[in-house]
C-alpha positions as CSV (number, residue, x, y, z in Angstrom):
1,M,27.1,25.5,-9.6
2,A,23.8,27.3,-11.3
3,G,20.9,25.1,-11.2
4,Q,22.1,23.3,-7.7
5,P,21.1,23.6,-4.5
6,P,23.4,24.9,-2.1
7,D,25.7,22.5,-0.3
8,Y,26.9,24.9,2.3
9,P,25.8,26.6,5.5
10,C,23.9,29.6,4.1
11,H,25.2,32.6,5.6
12,H,22.8,35.6,5.8
13,P,24.1,39.9,6.3
14,S,21.8,39.3,9.4
15,G,23.9,37.3,10.5
16,Y,21.6,34.0,10.8
17,D,23.7,30.7,10.4
18,D,21.1,28.5,8.4
19,R,22.4,24.9,9.8
20,R,20.0,23.2,7.8
21,S,20.7,19.3,6.6
22,R,21.6,18.6,3.6
23,S,18.1,16.9,3.0
24,E,16.2,19.6,4.5
25,R,18.2,22.6,2.0
26,E,17.8,20.2,-1.0
27,R,13.6,19.7,0.0
28,D,13.2,23.7,0.5
29,Y,14.9,24.7,-2.3
30,Y,13.3,22.4,-5.1
31,N,10.2,23.8,-2.9
32,E,11.4,27.0,-3.3
33,R,13.1,27.2,-6.8
34,D,11.9,28.6,-10.2
35,Q,8.5,29.6,-8.7
36,P,6.6,30.2,-11.8
37,P,3.7,32.8,-12.7
38,S,0.5,30.7,-11.4
39,S,0.0,29.9,-15.3
40,S,2.3,26.4,-14.3
41,R,0.5,25.3,-11.3
42,T,-3.0,23.8,-11.6
43,A,-5.9,25.8,-10.1
44,A,-6.5,23.5,-7.4
45,G,-4.0,24.3,-4.0
46,G,-0.7,24.8,-5.9
47,Q,0.0,21.3,-7.8
48,L,2.8,21.0,-9.5
49,N,1.9,20.5,-13.3
50,A,3.4,17.4,-15.2
51,K,6.0,18.8,-16.3
52,K,7.3,21.0,-13.6
53,L,6.5,17.4,-11.6
54,S,9.1,15.7,-13.8
55,S,11.4,18.0,-13.2
56,H,11.8,18.6,-9.7
57,I,12.3,14.0,-9.7
58,S,14.8,14.4,-11.6
59,N,16.3,16.9,-10.0
60,A,15.6,15.9,-6.6
61,G,19.0,14.5,-5.4
62,S,18.1,12.0,-1.6
63,A,15.7,10.2,-0.1
64,D,14.9,12.8,1.9
65,A,13.7,15.1,-1.2
66,L,11.9,12.4,-3.1
67,L,10.0,11.2,-1.1
68,T,8.7,14.9,0.0
69,L,7.4,15.1,-3.3
70,F,5.7,12.2,-3.5
71,A,3.8,13.6,-0.2
72,A,3.1,16.8,-1.5
73,H,2.0,15.9,-4.7
74,A,0.7,12.4,-4.7
75,S,-2.8,12.9,-5.4
76,S,-1.1,14.3,-9.0
77,L,1.0,11.6,-9.4
78,N,1.5,9.5,-13.0
79,H,2.4,6.2,-13.7
80,I,5.4,7.5,-15.1
81,H,6.3,10.4,-12.2
82,A,5.7,6.8,-9.3
83,A,8.3,5.0,-11.7
84,N,10.2,7.5,-11.9
85,L,10.4,8.2,-7.8
86,W,10.7,4.3,-7.8
87,N,13.4,4.3,-9.8
88,K,15.5,7.1,-8.5
89,L,15.1,6.2,-4.9
90,G,16.1,3.0,-5.9
91,K,19.5,5.0,-6.1
92,Q,19.4,6.4,-2.8
93,R,20.2,5.4,0.1
94,V,16.8,5.3,2.6
95,E,16.1,4.7,6.1
96,R,13.8,3.1,8.8
97,R,11.7,6.2,8.9
98,H,11.4,5.6,5.1
99,E,9.3,2.6,5.1
100,E,5.7,3.8,5.2
101,Q,6.1,6.2,2.5
102,L,7.9,3.3,0.3
103,E,5.3,0.5,1.0
104,R,3.0,3.6,-0.7
105,L,4.9,4.6,-3.2
106,A,6.0,1.0,-3.8
107,L,1.9,0.4,-4.5
108,L,1.2,3.2,-6.7
109,A,4.2,2.4,-9.1
110,D,3.1,-1.4,-9.1
111,C,-0.5,-0.6,-9.9
112,S,0.4,2.9,-12.0
113,R,2.6,0.5,-14.1
114,V,-0.1,-2.3,-14.7
115,I,-2.9,0.6,-14.7
116,S,-1.2,1.4,-17.5
117,D,-0.4,-1.4,-19.5
118,S,-3.4,-3.1,-19.2
119,L,-5.8,1.2,-20.1
120,A,-4.2,0.8,-23.1
121,R,-5.6,-2.4,-24.2
122,D,-9.2,-3.3,-25.0
123,P,-11.1,-4.2,-21.5
124,S,-11.8,-7.6,-22.8
125,T,-8.7,-8.5,-23.1
126,W,-7.4,-7.9,-19.8
127,S,-5.9,-11.2,-17.9
128,V,-7.1,-12.3,-14.6
129,G,-3.9,-11.1,-12.7
130,N,-4.9,-7.8,-14.0
131,R,-8.2,-7.4,-13.2
132,V,-7.2,-8.9,-9.8
133,Q,-4.6,-5.7,-9.1
134,L,-6.7,-3.3,-11.2
135,H,-9.8,-4.4,-8.3
136,Q,-6.8,-3.7,-5.6
137,W,-5.8,-0.4,-6.6
138,Q,-9.6,0.9,-7.2
139,L,-9.9,-0.3,-3.1
140,W,-6.9,1.5,-2.4
141,L,-8.2,5.0,-4.7
142,S,-11.9,4.6,-3.0
143,L,-11.1,3.6,0.7
144,E,-8.2,5.4,1.4
145,R,-7.5,8.1,-1.2
146,G,-10.9,9.7,-0.3
147,A,-12.1,12.7,-2.9
148,D,-8.4,13.2,-4.7
149,G,-9.1,9.2,-5.3
150,Q,-12.5,9.0,-7.3
151,Q,-10.7,10.9,-10.7
152,H,-9.0,7.8,-11.1
153,L,-12.2,5.4,-10.5
154,L,-12.9,3.2,-13.3
155,P,-16.2,3.5,-15.7
156,A,-18.7,0.9,-13.3
157,S,-18.9,-1.9,-15.5
158,E,-14.9,-2.1,-15.8
159,R,-14.4,-2.1,-11.9
160,Q,-17.2,-4.7,-11.5
161,R,-15.2,-6.4,-14.1
162,C,-12.4,-6.5,-11.9
163,C,-14.3,-7.7,-9.1
164,D,-15.6,-10.2,-10.8
165,A,-12.1,-11.6,-11.3
166,M,-10.9,-11.1,-7.5
167,V,-14.5,-13.5,-6.6
168,A,-13.3,-16.1,-8.6
169,T,-9.7,-16.3,-7.2
170,I,-11.4,-17.7,-3.7
171,A,-8.9,-20.3,-3.0
172,R,-10.2,-23.5,-1.4
173,T,-10.6,-24.3,2.6
174,S,-7.1,-25.7,3.4
175,G,-6.7,-28.4,6.2
176,L,-4.9,-26.4,8.7
177,Q,-8.1,-23.7,8.4
178,R,-9.8,-26.7,9.0
179,S,-8.3,-27.4,11.7
180,V,-8.2,-23.4,13.5
181,A,-12.1,-23.8,13.0
182,A,-13.2,-26.9,15.0
183,V,-11.0,-24.4,17.7
184,L,-12.4,-21.7,17.1
185,A,-15.9,-22.9,17.3
186,A,-15.2,-23.4,21.1
187,V,-14.3,-19.9,21.2
188,W,-16.7,-18.3,19.5
189,G,-19.7,-20.7,19.1
190,P,-21.6,-21.7,16.0
191,G,-22.0,-17.7,14.8
192,F,-18.7,-17.5,12.5
193,E,-18.8,-17.6,8.8
194,E,-16.2,-19.9,6.5
195,E,-14.7,-18.4,3.7
196,H,-17.3,-15.1,4.2
197,L,-17.0,-13.1,0.9
198,E,-16.6,-9.6,2.1
199,P,-19.1,-7.8,-0.3
200,R,-17.2,-4.2,-0.7
201,T,-13.5,-5.5,-0.8
202,G,-14.3,-8.4,-2.6
203,Y,-12.1,-10.3,-0.9
204,S,-12.7,-13.8,0.8
205,L,-12.0,-14.1,4.8
206,D,-10.8,-17.7,6.0
207,L,-13.2,-17.3,9.6
208,A,-15.4,-14.0,10.2
209,L,-18.2,-13.0,12.5
210,P,-20.0,-10.3,10.1
211,S,-22.3,-8.9,13.0
212,S,-19.0,-7.7,14.9
213,R,-16.5,-6.8,11.7
214,V,-13.3,-9.3,13.3
215,A,-12.1,-11.6,10.7
216,V,-9.2,-13.9,11.6
217,E,-6.9,-15.4,8.5
218,V,-5.1,-18.3,8.7
219,D,-1.4,-18.0,7.2
220,G,0.2,-20.8,5.6
221,P,3.7,-20.7,4.1
222,F,2.2,-19.3,0.5
223,H,1.9,-16.0,2.9
224,F,5.6,-15.4,3.8
225,L,8.4,-14.4,2.2
226,L,11.8,-16.8,3.3
227,P,13.0,-16.2,6.6
228,D,15.4,-13.7,7.1
229,G,19.0,-14.3,8.9
230,R,17.2,-14.6,11.8
231,G,15.0,-16.7,11.4
232,V,11.9,-14.1,11.3
233,R,9.3,-14.8,8.8
234,K,7.7,-11.5,7.5
235,S,4.0,-11.6,6.0
236,N,4.4,-11.0,1.8
237,G,2.6,-8.1,0.2
238,P,-0.6,-9.3,-1.2
239,T,-0.9,-10.7,2.1
240,L,-0.4,-7.4,3.7
241,L,-2.3,-5.6,0.9
242,K,-5.1,-7.3,2.1
243,R,-5.1,-6.7,5.6
244,R,-4.6,-2.7,5.2
245,L,-7.3,-2.7,2.3
246,L,-9.9,-4.8,5.2
247,A,-8.6,-2.4,7.5
248,A,-9.3,0.9,6.0
249,A,-12.8,-0.9,5.2
250,G,-13.5,-1.3,9.3
251,W,-12.5,-5.0,10.1
252,R,-10.2,-6.2,12.5
253,V,-7.7,-9.0,11.0
254,I,-6.4,-10.9,13.1
255,S,-3.6,-13.7,11.7
256,V,-2.8,-16.8,13.0
257,P,0.4,-18.2,11.1
258,F,0.6,-21.5,10.3
259,Y,4.2,-21.4,12.4
260,E,3.1,-20.6,15.4
261,W,-0.6,-22.6,15.3
262,D,2.1,-26.2,14.6
263,G,3.8,-24.8,17.4
264,F,0.9,-26.1,20.1
265,A,0.0,-29.9,20.3
266,T,-3.4,-29.8,22.5
267,A,-6.2,-28.6,21.5
268,N,-6.5,-26.6,24.7
269,E,-3.0,-25.1,24.0
270,R,-4.2,-23.6,20.7
271,Q,-7.6,-22.8,22.4
272,T,-5.7,-21.0,24.2
273,Y,-3.9,-19.2,22.3
274,L,-6.8,-18.1,20.1
275,Q,-8.2,-16.4,23.4
276,G,-5.8,-14.5,23.6
277,L,-5.4,-13.0,19.9
278,L,-9.2,-12.2,20.2
279,G,-9.0,-11.0,23.3
């Protein structure tokens, strides 16, 4: 059918038998099809323009083809592209090898939705939750996207407004955290700080040794998803994002899950456990 990628091995006159998988043929087909004159591409590095990129997303027919587009054009995706990619991937078969790219796309799609909704309104009307998410997006751009991310940064005054919202959400110290801090004092000595405000990210670190850039995060039940069928608990999205952004800012982040901590009966056992985590 015209306009569809070939779904069969391509036999060339030379006798070459193209045995690429369907996903590989789709990827190459959409990368090579309808190559237009240079005027339909941007001057920077051959990135597709918005209309052409939307067309490629619409025509992609597998998770591999969609994620190949994402990898090749991540720096030029707008919120509509990100949402369309995410929605189409929901209808495809995805595999474990796709997890890292799916995580990046999920973050981009969710942030893009919040960004487009928020930027359509006056900044003074942004909710605290939206400001926090915008701040996390700004961190991701500045810490992980390098020069590509700079063009998407908000004005300095609005970035500060979003950072202030993050700082204002700092939670109170829990009994679990105080318990870990008491044992950590025997391991680290008196040099660590509780509720250390990390200046670059605006995150509050439960327990930190700033001179060594080591943080201990005490993760209670609200940091985890419900146990799966095997009883395994996985960290939730906000917790994973916090660890990721702190790591990008140069911190070594150590998690103390509540269910492991509560499994020790004595202070000596807990001290040995912390020493093992800290290495």
